[in-house]
C-alpha positions in Angstrom: 17.2 23.8 33.5 20.4 23.7 35.5 20.6 20.9 38.1 16.8 20.5 37.9 16.1 24.2 38.6 14.7 26.3 35.8 16.6 29.4 34.7 14.4 32.3 33.6 15.9 34.7 31.1 14.7 38.0 29.7 15.8 39.6 26.5 17.9 42.7 27.0 16.6 46.0 25.6 18.1 49.4 25.6 17.1 51.4 28.7 16.3 48.2 30.6 16.8 48.3 34.4 18.3 45.4 36.3 15.6 45.3 38.8 14.6 41.9 40.3 11.0 41.3 39.1 9.1 38.7 40.9 7.0 36.7 38.4 3.2 36.3 38.8 3.2 32.9 37.1 5.7 30.1 36.7 5.9 27.2 34.2 6.1 23.9 36.1 6.2 20.2 35.0 3.6 18.2 36.9 3.2 14.4 36.9 -0.2 12.8 37.5 1.0 9.6 39.2 -0.9 6.3 38.7 -3.6 8.1 36.6 -6.3 5.5 35.9 -6.5 4.3 32.3 -10.0 5.7 31.7 -8.7 9.2 32.4 -5.9 8.9 29.9 -7.0 11.4 27.2 -6.1 15.0 26.5 -9.4 16.4 27.6 -9.4 14.7 31.0 -5.8 15.4 31.7 -6.2 19.1 30.8 -9.3 19.3 32.9 -7.5 17.7 35.9 -4.5 19.9 35.9 -6.6 23.0 35.3 -7.4 22.8 39.0 -3.9 24.0 39.8 -2.9 25.9 36.7 -3.2 26.6 33.0 -2.2 23.6 30.8 0.5 24.5 28.3 1.8 21.2 26.8 2.0 17.4 27.4 5.4 15.7 27.1 5.9 13.5 24.1 5.3 10.2 25.8 2.0 11.3 27.5 0.7 12.8 24.2 1.5 9.6 22.2 -0.2 7.4 24.9 -3.3 9.6 24.8 -3.5 9.4 21.0 -2.9 5.7 20.8 -4.9 4.8 23.9 -2.2 2.3 24.8 -1.6 1.1 28.4 -0.4 4.0 30.4 3.0 4.7 31.8 3.4 5.2 35.5 2.3 8.9 35.1 1.1 11.6 32.7 3.4 14.6 32.5 2.1 18.0 31.7 3.7 21.5 31.6 1.4 24.0 33.4 1.6 27.7 34.3 0.9 28.2 38.0 -0.1 31.3 39.9 2.8 32.0 42.3 0.4 33.2 45.0 -1.3 29.8 45.2 -0.1 26.7 47.1 1.3 23.9 45.0 -0.7 20.8 46.0 0.6 17.2 46.4 -2.8 15.7 45.5 -5.8 16.6 43.3 -9.3 15.3 43.9 -11.2 14.2 40.8 -14.8 13.3 40.6 -15.9 11.4 37.4 -19.1 9.7 36.5 -19.5 6.0 37.3 -20.3 3.4 34.6 -24.1 4.0 34.9 -23.4 7.8 34.4 -25.5 8.8 37.4 -23.3 8.6 40.5 -19.9 10.2 40.6 -16.8 8.6 42.1 -14.0 10.6 43.7 -10.4 9.7 43.6 -7.2 11.4 44.8 -4.4 11.6 42.2 -0.9 12.1 43.6 1.1 14.8 41.9 4.9 14.8 41.4 7.1 17.7 40.4 10.5 17.7 38.7 11.2 21.0 40.5 9.0 22.7 43.1 10.0 26.3 43.8 10.9 27.3 47.3 8.7 30.3 48.4 8.8 32.2 51.6 5.4 32.3 53.4 6.3 35.6 55.1 7.6 37.8 52.3 6.2 35.8 49.4 9.5 35.8 47.5 11.0 32.8 45.7 14.4 31.4 46.6 14.1 30.9 50.4 11.7 29.5 52.9 10.3 31.1 56.1 13.2 29.8 58.3 15.8 31.6 56.2 13.8 34.8 55.6 15.8 37.9 56.6 12.6 40.0 57.0 10.6 37.8 59.4 10.5 38.4 63.1 13.0 36.4 65.1 12.0 33.9 67.8 13.2 34.3 71.4 15.7 31.5 70.9 17.1 33.2 67.7 17.4 36.5 69.5 19.3 34.9 72.4 21.6 32.9 70.0 22.3 36.2 68.1 23.1 38.0 71.3 25.4 35.3 72.4 27.2 35.2 69.0 27.6 39.0 69.1 29.0 38.9 72.6 31.6 36.2 71.6 32.6 38.3 68.6 33.0 41.4 70.7 35.2 39.4 73.2 37.4 38.2 70.4 37.8 41.7 69.0 38.7 43.1 72.5 41.3 40.3 73.0 42.8 41.0 69.6 43.0 44.7 70.4 44.7 44.0 73.7 47.3 41.9 71.9 48.0 44.6 69.3 48.2 47.2 72.0 50.8 45.1 73.8 53.0 45.0 70.7 
């Protein structure tokens, strides 16, 4: 990671083209914030994060706390592989059995991300959002602003040409 943004590398092979390939999945560290103590085990944590992606690994602290069943940290941290075509949620709803095992109880678990990729909702490409998308249709205000800017640049060019013609 460079400045909290992952860098994805691909091994060079002879005959390889330098085409930009948009990935189908991305690895992403997710934190389950204020996870209740009774859900602190590998099976529960994997089941919870499976709602948003494929669990790959737990960080060292989370793994040790699951094994020792000690009081939890503020969050459990897990590396998951997400589908790039799905939204990245801020919360997960979890239903678990109550103490009598009959009725289920639902809680919302807040999610935190070390890095959350910016993805355009228009062209579905990572690296920019809808507001900065070069392929989206412009609003009336943006068209007017562009027209005004173009007119100002044209005036500057005409004035510069007049000055050079005088010399």
